[in-house]
N, C-alpha and C positions, 0 to 999 in steps of 0.2 A: 755238281754235287760235291766232289772232293774239296773244292775251294770253299764252298759254304760250310762244309763240315769242319774244316780247319778254323774258320772264323768263329764258329760256335764254341769250340774249345777255348779259344782266346777270350770270347765273350764271357764264358763261365769263370775264367780267371779274374776278369775285371769285376764281375758281379760279386764274387766271393770276397775280394780284397778291397773293393771300392777304389781301385787305383790301377794304373797300367802295370802289367807285370814286367819283370826284367826282360831284356832282349832274349836271353837264353831260354828262360821259362816260356815266354810268349812264342818263340820260334819252335821249340820242341812241342808245345801244346798244339800249335798249328799243324805240325808234321804228323802228329797222332791222328787228328781228324782227316787230314788230306790223304795220308797213305792207307789207313784202315778203310776209309770210305772208297778209295780208289781200288783197293784189293777186292772189295765187295762188288764193285761195278764190273771188274774184269771177270770174276767168277760168274756173275750174272750173265755175261755174254756167252760163257760156256754152256750154262744150263738152258739158256734161251735160244740155242742154236737153231732148232727146228722152226721155232716161231719166227726168228729173224730171217731165215731162208725164204720165208713167204712175205713177211712184212717189210723187212729192211735188208734185202740181199746185197746191197752195196756196202754194207759195213765190213770192216777188215776181216773179221773171223768168218762169217758166212760166205764172203766172196772168195775166201781162200788166200788172201794176202798175208794172213797170220795163221800159223799152224797151231794145233792143240798144244804141242810142246812149248812153243813160244809164248802162248797165252798162259800156260802153267808157270813158266819162268817169270813172266811179268807179275802174276798174282803173288808168287813167292817173294819176289823182290820188293813189292809194295808192302807185303805183310811184315817182312823182316825190318824194313825201314820204319814202319809204324810201331812195331814192338820195341825197336831200339830206342826210339824217341820216348816211348812210355817208360822204359826201364831207366832212362836218364832222369826222369822225374820221380822215381821211387816205386816201391813194390805195389802200393795201392793203385796207382795209376796204371801200372803194368797189368794187374789183374782186371781192371775195368776194360782195358784195351782188348784183352783176350776174350772177355765176355762179349764185347761188341762184335768182335771178329766172328765168334762162334754163332751168335744170334743172326747176324747178317747173312752168313753163309748157309745156315739152316733154312732161313727164309728163301734164299735163292734156290736151294736144293729141293725142298719138300713143301714149304708152307705158303708159297705165293698164291696158290689157288684155294687156300682155306678160308678166304674172306676175312671175317672179323679178327680171327686169331693172327693171321698174317699182318693185318693192319696194325694190330697191337705190337707185333714184333718190330715193325718199322718205327713206330712211335717210341718204343723202348730204346732202340738204337740212337735215335735223335736226342732223347732226353739224357742218355748217358754221355753224350758229348759235353753237355753243360756240367754234369757231375764230375767228369774227368778233369774239367777245367778247375772246379773247386778243389779237387784232390791235389792238383798240380801245385796249388799255392797253400797246401796244408790246411784247407778249410772245408773238408768234406762234410762236416756237420752243419755248415752254414745254412740257415733257414732260407735265405734268398736264392741260393743255388738250387735247393730242392723245390722251391716254389716255381722257379723258371723251368726246371725239369718237368714238373707237373703241367705247367702251361704249354710247353712244347708237345708233351705227350697227348694232352686233351685236344689241342688245336689240330695236330696232325691226324689224330683219329677221326675227328669231325670232318676234316678235309678229305681223308681217304674214303670214308663212308659216302660223302657227297659225290666224290668222283665215281664211285661204284654205281651210284644212281644215274649218273650221266653216261655210263659206259656199259649198260646192261647187255647190249648186243654183242660187244666184244668179249665181255665176261662169259656170255653163254657159249661162245665158240671155244673158249679155253676151259669151260666147266668150272669157273670160279664161283665158290659158294658165298657170294656177297650178300649182305643184308637186303639189298635191293632186289636181288634175284629170288631170295627166299620169302621175304615178307612184302615186297612191293616197293616201288619208287617213293611214294608218299611217306610210308613208314620210315624208310631210310633217311629221307630229308628231315623228318621230325626229330629223329635220333641225332642227326648231325646238328640241327639247330639247338637241341638240348645241350650238346657238348660245347658248342660255342657260348651258350649262356653260362655253362659251368666254368669255361675259360674266364669269363668276366668276373664271376664270383671269386675264383682263385686269385685273380689279379689284385683283389682288394686286401688279401692277406698281409702283404708287407706293411700296409698302413694300419691295419687293425693291431698287428704285433709291434708296431712302432719301429720297424726296420728301416723305413724310408720316411723322410721328411715331407711335409705338405707341398714343397716346391715341385716334387715329381708328379703331382696330380695334374699339372699342365700337360703332361704326356699321357697319363693313364686315363683321364676322363674322356678326352676325344677318342682315344683308342677303343675304349670300351663301348662308347656310343656308336662308333663306326662298326664294330663287330656285331652289336645287337641289331643295328639297322640292316646290315648286309645278311645276317642270319635270317631275319624275317623275310627279306627279299628272296633268299635262297629257298626257303620253305614254300613260298608262294609262286616260285618260278614256273612258267607254263611250258617252256621249251628247253631242250637239251642245251641249245646255244646260250640261252639266258642263264641257265644254271652254271654252265662252265665259266661264263664271263663273271658271274657273281663270286664263284669260288676263287678265281684269279684275283678279283678285287679284294677279297678277304685276305688272301695271302700277301699281296703287295702292300696293302695299307697297314696290316699288322706288323710286317717286317720293317716298314718305314718307322713306325712308332718305337719298335724295340731297338732298332739301331740308334734312333735319336735318344732313347733312354740310356743306352750303354755309353754313348758319347758324353751325355750330360753327367752320368755317374763317374766316368773317368776324369771329367773336368772338375766337378765339385766334391766328389768323394762322399 
């Protein structure tokens, strides 16, 4: 997760500027995502202690190999490193980093079991990684950055709701108020499918607004067709195993196309 978060910030920089950032800007951007996300994962270990004692007792914190004080020190160290990298890139990036840190830790502390609201908090944090990348290269108002932030938010929300439909038993034990638990699995999968369809619609915006040339359709058309096909497959899945496999296919295929797009964008501009 921290590695992917760092890459997302750099991707935001490339999308905003349509070129590779300087080494210093790229490195500091990567550090923001890596350390802020890492801090959130460390605090998550603290708040999930009782659950991990049952489900994952071999982990460093529940097994006693790391104390609460050491965990707090690590969280503080990662937080300071992330904030320092953000401050290097300017006050706007610094504020975005603070918001990401607050939202991610509120999620860990109180909102993980709230279902949809908690899912939206996770999506917001992911979308802000791209926004911080745009801000890092002084292109916060760039339409492509906000389009990708919206794409990430909608896709992650659809994925989280679908995962909730596949993990109703585990969510029941933790009293998670997921859409699947409240309204049923089929309803949750339909909402998830709608969000993936919305993802496809949003992906057309850069072409409608003439932000991207037609050459990039060689990536977006197969990506959108793959998302629509897999979304329909997800809605009609009969078993939990089939549903989980389809969600994973959605994630991997979409990430492949997005990485290919960013590489092409950095190459062609």
